[in-house]
C-alpha positions, -999 to +999 in steps of 0.1 A: +584+576-705+568+544-694+571+529-659+600+505-656+579+482-635+543+478-645+533+456-615+518+487-598+489+505-616+486+541-606+453+555-593+446+581-619+414+596-605+404+617-575+369+622-561+360+659-556+325+660-539+313+631-560+328+643-592+355+620-605+385+639-618+406+619-644+443+624-641+453+602-670+462+635-687+482+656-663+465+686-647+478+721-642+473+738-608+476+775-610+489+794-580+470+822-563+489+836-534+470+862-513+500+869-492+522+900-489+554+880-486+555+849-509+589+844-526+577+853-561+544+871-562+539+883-526+518+914-524+506+913-561+471+901-552+459+921-522+429+939-537+398+923-550+403+936-585+439+922-585+427+888-572+398+887-598+422+895-626+446+868-615+418+842-613+406+852-648+441+848-662+445+814-646+412+801-659+416+817-694+450+800-698+434+767-689+442+760-652+424+728-641+428+737-604+434+770-586+455+766-554+448+794-530+474+802-503+471+828-476+501+818-455+536+823-470+558+792-466+590+808-479+620+805-455+618+831-428+582+841-437+562+859-410+538+838-390+502+849-390+472+839-369+445+815-380+421+844-381+443+863-405+447+833-427+409+828-429+403+865-435+426+865-465+412+833-479+376+845-474+381+873-500+396+850-526+373+820-522+342+842-524+354+858-556+361+824-571+328+808-561+308+838-572+325+843-606+340+809-616+315+783-602+329+753-620+366+756-612+383+732-588+397+749-558+426+738-536+435+755-504+471+756-494+471+753-456+487+732-428+460+741-403+431+718-397+408+746-386+414+765-418+409+733-439+375+726-422+364+762-426+373+762-463+354+731-471+323+738-449+320+774-461+331+773-497+330+736-506+367+737-514+376+706-534+412+698-523+434+705-492+471+710-499+492+706-468+529+714-469+535+695-437+516+663-443+500+667-409+533+674-390+523+710-381+488+701-369+481+668-352+444+672-360+448+675-398+445+638-406+413+633-386+399+665-402+406+652-437+390+619-428+359+638-416+357+661-446+365+633-472+382+656-497+413+648-517+445+656-497+478+666-510+505+657-486+539+672-491+572+663-476+590+691-457+621+686-435+616+709-405+594+740-406+593+770-430+615+789-405+643+763-403+639+740-433+668+754-452+693+753-423+717+727-438+691+699-446+708+665-446+698+631-459+717+598-464+695+591-493+669+617-500+646+596-522+646+566-499+640+587-468+611+606-483+596+573-496+598+559-460+582+591-447+552+588-471+549+551-463+543+559-426+519+587-435+499+566-459+495+539-432+481+564-408+457+579-433+446+544-445+436+535-409+414+567-409+397+558-441+413+585-463+414+573-499+420+603-522+456+612-517+482+630-538+520+629-531+542+659-533+579+653-526+583+690-517+609+705-540+627+733-521+612+724-487+642+713-466+663+703-496+695+715-511+697+721-549+714+687-552+686+670-532+660+687-555+676+674-587+680+639-572+642+639-564+633+652-599+655+625-616+639+598-595+603+612-595+591+580-612+601+560-581+571+576-563+548+556-586+554+527-562+527+542-540+501+538-567+490+574-562+490+607-582+522+627-579+524+665-578+555+684-589+560+720-577+592+735-591+578+768-605+603+796-603+620+780-573+656+785-562+666+751-576+664+770-609+675+805-603+702+799-578+717+772-599+716+795-630+726+826-611+694+845-619+662+853-599+626+842-598+615+868-624+640+852-649+630+816-642+601+809-666+622+791-692+639+770-665+605+762-650+591+750-683+622+728-688+619+712-654+581+708-657+587+689-689+612+666-671+587+661-643+560+651-668+584+626-685+592+612-651+555+606-642+541+638-627+503+639-627+498+675-615+521+706-621+517+734-596+527+766-614+527+803-615+525+803-653+496+782-666+499+787-704+535+774-706+527+745-683+497+735-704+518+736-735+544+713-718+515+689-710+502+689-746+537+683-761+546+655-737+512+639-744+519+641-781+554+626-776+539+597-756+513+590-782+537+590-812+547+556-823+565+544-854+575+510-866+611+501-863+627+502-898+637+465-896+602+452-889 
């Protein structure tokens, strides 16, 4: 699907420590949660062998980026200290850097202290912040200091209360206004490598999520890469009356819709299926045929 308005030209690269990453072909970000209580895979990757096996699977299946999270953001998740978050990350990041030296690493954290520690100790390539700086007033300045790509996600409220009857007059317009304000703040600080994530499931009803997915292309207005994270979320399984374990097919379908609507990065639990979606959509976009009447 081509943009309806070609006045804006999307920035299709990010700079990771001097290496330019081309996003003209969408990338797949594989999820590694080293948490005991994430909504889908909490507790699966607690031991070093389990973590290593997960990293190996993600890379073997073709993950372009590994997103490591040590603080569960599911509704009602238990709060942990900064020290505990760093301790969990330390194990995973050490295993990645020692065994998979060339893989791009993203750290999923809303804490500036954790972001700085991750970059300074393990040269983490990307910081992925579910709160776009709202949960830590020092995050934007820290990203400006570190000069690493920054994923800013929209979340209404906090993980503890975000699903308490979220309400919008127009969910797409309100989130676009939110990002406009954030981008202005970051621009003044000299932050250039930014990725937008509308935050599927974070302070949104099922209806809000599908409105965002349908209008994902609208976010191209910002001239920045867009990340879509719908993997095994409740917008799939609650609507279909199933559960996260049974949501791979639904995830692949919605990932395909996201790609058709302009997503540049897919954040997923299942890399193989997401990579296949990327390849098929790329083939679709490349396929041209003359009209019969020409």
